[in-house]
C-alpha positions as CSV (number, residue, x, y, z in Angstrom):
1,M,129.5,148.9,63.5
2,I,128.7,152.5,64.1
3,E,129.6,154.7,66.8
4,V,126.8,156.4,68.9
5,T,126.9,158.4,72.2
6,R,124.5,157.6,75.1
7,L,123.0,160.5,77.0
8,D,125.6,159.9,79.8
9,G,128.4,160.7,77.3
10,R,129.7,157.1,77.0
11,I,130.3,156.1,73.5
12,I,129.2,152.6,72.4
13,L,129.4,150.6,69.2
14,V,126.2,149.5,67.6
15,N,125.9,146.8,64.9
16,E,124.0,148.6,62.2
17,N,122.7,145.4,60.6
18,L,120.8,144.7,63.9
19,I,119.0,148.0,64.1
20,E,115.2,147.4,63.8
21,T,114.1,151.1,64.1
22,V,115.2,154.6,64.9
23,E,112.9,157.1,66.5
24,S,112.9,160.7,67.3
25,T,110.6,161.1,70.4
26,P,112.4,164.0,70.8
27,D,115.3,161.8,72.1
28,T,116.7,159.4,69.5
29,V,115.8,155.9,70.5
30,V,117.6,153.0,68.6
31,L,115.7,149.7,68.8
32,M,117.7,146.7,68.2
33,A,116.6,143.2,66.6
34,N,117.0,141.7,70.3
35,G,114.8,144.1,71.9
36,R,117.4,146.3,73.5
37,K,116.8,150.1,73.2
38,F,119.4,152.8,73.4
39,I,118.7,156.5,73.8
40,V,121.5,158.3,72.1
41,K,122.6,162.0,71.4
42,E,122.9,161.7,67.7
43,S,119.9,162.8,65.5
44,L,117.9,160.2,63.4
45,S,119.3,161.6,60.2
46,E,122.9,161.4,61.7
47,I,122.1,157.7,62.6
48,M,121.1,157.1,59.0
49,K,124.0,158.8,57.6
50,R,126.4,156.5,59.6
51,C,124.6,153.4,58.6
52,N,124.8,154.3,55.0
53,E,128.5,155.1,55.3
54,R,129.1,151.8,56.9
55,S,126.9,149.9,54.5
56,G,128.7,151.6,51.5
57,V,132.1,150.5,52.7
58,Q,130.7,146.8,52.7
59,C,128.5,146.7,49.7
60,E,128.8,150.1,48.0
61,A,124.8,150.6,48.4
62,P,123.0,152.6,50.9
63,L,121.5,150.7,53.8
64,V,118.7,153.3,54.6
65,S,117.3,155.3,51.5
66,T,114.2,157.5,51.2
67,G,112.1,158.9,48.4
68,E,113.5,159.0,44.7
69,M,116.9,157.4,46.0
70,A,115.0,154.4,47.0
71,V,113.2,154.0,43.7
72,Q,116.2,154.3,41.7
73,S,118.3,152.0,43.9
74,R,115.5,149.3,43.3
75,I,115.3,149.8,39.6
76,S,119.2,149.6,39.4
77,E,119.1,146.5,41.4
78,A,116.4,144.9,39.3
79,M,118.3,145.7,36.0
80,H,121.4,144.0,37.2
81,R,119.9,140.7,38.2
């Protein structure tokens, strides 16, 4: 689980495996798999960083990746199957 801060200052824990999308509209909106939405103070990139840190603890691979990092990760995974 990752820690995020709601706009009213309350800190909540969110299961990063159940996050469907994160939008910056300009507030950061976290949409969960069950349809619940949370508006949080953290930026989109901060949420991504926290998800990757948690994922790394569990499986040593980033949960969220972009660009070249995604390509290299997929190549590496394919080679080790």
